[in-house]
N, C-alpha and C positions, 0 to 999 in steps of 0.2 A: 812218571807222576802225572796225575790228572788234576785239573783245576776247574771248579764250578764257580761262576760269577753270580752274585745275587744282589738285588737291591735291598732286601731285608733278610737278615739271618736271625732266627730264634735259636740261641745256643742252648737253651734249657735253663740258663741262669740270667741272661740279659738279651737285649736286642742290639744288633749291629747293622750298619747300613753301608752299602756299596763296597762289598768285600769279596774276596775269593776264598773258597774253602779248598785247600790243596790236599789231595789224597795220595798216599804212598802205600802201595800194596793194600792191606786190609784196614789201615787206620788213617785218622786225620793227621797229616804232617804239620799243618799250620793254617792260620787264618791271616790273610794279608790283603793289602790294598791292590797289589799287582799279582798277576798269575805266576805260579811257580810250577810250570809244566804245561802239558797240552790242554788247551781250553776245550772242555767237554760240553759246555752249554752255558747259556745265560738265562737267568730265571728271575721272576718277580720276588719269590720267597723260597728260602731253604729252612727246613726244620729237622730236628732229630727224628729218627724213626719212632713210631708209637709203640707203647708197651701196655699189654693187657694183664693186670695183676690177678685176675680171677676169671676163669672161663672153663668150658668143657669142649673146646674145639678138638676135633679128631676123635672124640668119644661119643658125643651126639653128632652124627654125620649127616651131611646134606644128602637127600635122596634115599635115606634108609629109614625104615619104620623104627619107632622108639623101642620096640621089642628087640632090635638088633644092637641097641646102644650098649656101650661098655662102661657106662658111668656109675652104676650102682650094682654091686654084687649082693646077692640075696642070701648067702650062706650063714651070715651072722651079723650082728649089729656092731661088733667090735672087731675091726680088721686092720690092725697096725701094719701088717706086712703087705697089704694091697698097695700097688704102685700105679699111679695114673699113667705113667709112661707105657706100661704094658698094655693099656687099653687104647692108646692113641694109634690111629691109622693116618699116615701122612698123605694118603691119596684122597682124603676128604676134600672135595672141591672148595670148601670154605677157606682153605689155606691160601689158594691162589687169589681169591677175592680179597682176603686180608692183606696180602702182599701188595696188590695193586692199589690198595687204600693207604699204604704206608705203615700198616700194623705188622711189625716183623718179629715181635717177641711176645710169648704167652706164658703165663703160669697156669698150667692145666691141673685141675683138681678133680678128685672123685666127687660124686654127687652128694646129696644131703639126706639120703634115706637111711644112713647108718650113723650111729653115735660117733664111731671112729671109722671114717671112710677109707683112709689110706694116705700114702705119701704124695706130695705135690711133685710136679716136674716143670721146670722153667726151660722152655724150648725155643729154637729158631723155627719160625713158620716156613722157612724156605729150604729146609734140609730135605734130603731124599729119603732118609729113614729115621727112626726114633733114636737110634744110637748116635747118629751124627747130629740130631736135633738138640740133644740134651746139653744144657749149659750148667745148671746147678739145681739144687733143691731149695724149697722155700717153706718148709714146715710140714706138719701133719694136719690133715683135714678132720675137723670135728663138726658135728651138727647138733643143734638144740632147738627146742620149740616144737612146732606142729609136725614137721616132716617125720621125725624119728618116732613119734607116738601115734601117727595117723593109722586109721584102719588098714590102709594099703601096706604100711610097714609091718603091722601085726601079722599079716598073712604070709610074710616071708619066713625063711628057715631060721634056725638058731635061736639064741637068746633075744627076745624082743620085749619091750615094755609098752604098755598101753596108755601111759600118762607121762606128762612132763616130769613129774617127780620120780617116776619109775626109771626113765632114761637117765636122769642125773644120779639116781641110786646105783644103777649099773656102772656108770662112769666112775663114780666115787669108789665103788667096790674094787674096780680094776686098778685104779691108782693106789689104793690102800694096800692091796696085795703086793704090788711091786715095791712100795715103800717099806714093807715089812721084811723083804728079802735082804739079808745082810751081805751075802756073798754074790758078787756079780756072776760067778760061774754057775750059780744055781738058777739064774734067770732063763726063761725060755726066750726064743727069738722075738716073739711078740712083746714080752716084758722088757726086753732090752730097748726096744723102740720107746716104750712108755717111760722107761727110766731116763731117757734123754729129755723127755718132756718134763719130768720131775726135777731134773738137774738144771733146767734152763738152757740146755744145749740145743734145743729145737723149739721152734714156735708152734703153738697150737692155733690153727686157723679156724676160728669159730663161726660157722654159719648160724646167724641169729637175726631176727627181724624186729622183735618187740622190746619195749623198755623193760618189762618185768622179766623176760627171758634173758636179756642182757644182765639185769641185776643178779639173776640166779647164776649165770656164768661167772660174774665177778666174785660171788661168794665162794665158788669152787676154786677160782684162780687164787684168791686170798688164802684159802685153806691149804692149798698145796704149793703156793708160791710159783704159779705157772706164768710163763711168758706167752701172751696171747695177742692176736689181732681180732677185731670184730669185723666180720664180713657180711655185707648187705645193709642191715639197719634201716631198711626202707620204710618201716612202719613206725619209726620213732617220731613222734609229734611234739614231744616235750623237750625243750632245749636242755633241761637239767640232766638228761641222760648223756648228751654229748658233752656237757660241761664236766660231768664226772669222769668221762673217758679222757678228756683233755687234761684234767687235773692229775690223773694217774699216768699220763703219757702213753696211753694205749691207742694205737692208730686204728682208723676205720678204712676199710676198702669198700666204697659205697656203690650201691647199684643192685640190680639194673634199674635205671631211672625212667625208662620208657616202658609203657605197657600198663595194663590194668591189673588190679589185685586178683590173682587167680585162686586165692584161698582165704579163709577167715582171718588168718594172722596178717594179711596184707590189705584188709578192708580200708585202712587209713593211709595206704600208700598214695602219695601225692607229690607232685613237683614242688609244691610250696614247702615241703619238709626240708628242702635244700637250704632254705634261708637260715633255719636254726643250726644246721650243720656248719654253715659259714660263720655265723655269729659266735658260735661257741669257741672257735679257734682250735678245734681238735685237728690233729694231723690226719689227712685223708687222701686217698687215691680214688680213681674212678675206674670201675670195671664194666664189662659188657655182660658177664655171666652167659656168654655165648653157649647155647643157642637161643637164650631168652631175648637178648638183643644181638643182631648179627655183629660179629667182631669187626667187620669192615666199616661199621658205623661208629667206632670208638671215638674218633676225633669229633665227629658231629654231635656227640652227646654233650660236649663242652658248652654248647649254646645255652643249655639250661642253667649252667653255672654262671656264665657271663650275664644272663638275664637277672640273676639274683645277687650280682655284685662283684664277681671276679673280673679282673682286667683280662685282655687278650693274652698278655704275657703270662699271667698267673694260670690261666686256663691251659695254655700250651705246656707249661711246666708240669701240670698235674698228669697229663697223659704221656709225658716223656721222663723228665728227671725224677719226679716224685714217685711215679709208678715203678720206675726202675729200682729206686732205693727200697721200695716196699718189698720187692722180691729178691733183693740182694745182687742185682747186676749193674748197679750204678758205677762200678769200677770200669765197665767196658761199654755201657750203653746209656742212653737217656740224655746225653748232652753232646754238643759238638765242641770238642776241644782236643788239643794235641794228645796223641797216644790212645784216644778212645776209638772204638770201631767206627769206620766210615760208613755208618748206617744212616742214610739221609733221604729225605723226601723233598722233591723239587716241584715247585708250583709256578704256573704262569699267571696267577692272580693271587688275591688275598685269600688264604685258606678260610678265614672267618666269614667270607661272603656267602658260603654254603652253595655257591654256584661254581666254585673252583674245584678241580680235581687234580690229583698228582700227575705230573708230566713224566717224571722219571723217579724211580725208587732204587736206591743203592743199599746193599747189605754187605757189610764188611768189605767195602770197596768194589763189589761186583754189581753190575747193572742187572737188577732183577726184573724190572718192569719198565716199559716205555709205552706211552699212549700212542694210539694210531694217528 
């Protein structure tokens, strides 16, 4: 058994002081005032490993031109059988950068050029191949708004729409066809995936930025009783949109919060929009949308949220416990507690100083990174 001593422990649910986190094999055995096992280090702060709930790491790869990316397939706009895991390459150098920054878990999604982009994959960033990396699934990726109706999308193969209303018409049509099939045995493989969406067995992860595009998605969700999340929402400037989502209990995975608006639908993207997100009380997590923001910077994005009112503890919870819950791995990750994976980030200073970097990073009890 190993023991890590810390002055400050962010557990993901509270802050403790002057304690030892004791590790047995791959999991946290206990948190105690005295060590239980070999002392492996003394640190200013310990935190849970960070979790990115929406990214394209391993699909958009460092050092490779965008033409080689595996993030958007061009054969059709409705691709329920596409699987993000099949496009991930674990030799992407960005994975090692993420691990050294304490970001150990990712929900990798197909891109937003297709109305239905494909299946998500929740992975370990430190695995040697994608089979070993896979932890679970976190829903089916959908996209609405500008991307799926843009001139670039229209040039791709298969069924394509040139307007927002055309994209939603295609989506409605596919759902209606599946709903009309009475016998499960008569469904195609693609339709079986969409039936899970219709039955509420699977979450539809909706890429959408603007208030009216969100309103359109909500109309379809109401029409077919869909279980959805709103992903991005960076161009929402009116708190009433977030209020509506909060009232409905629909979570938001927010971001990427840094950068400039690269397209018309993001012309009002602004860090000040975060304030309305916080005031609304809507449940939300924080994404990087890697490669838009480097995933290794996930924790440092929290400074924009503390600036607008979150406490340090609340900000830490967003990129650990809350993000883990958003993608369904909160039973094993996101908090430091008995029985959870011993996936920990060790710091020799206050993480929120922005001058502090991880000293050691553990994943499931194994030392994955140690600073020089």
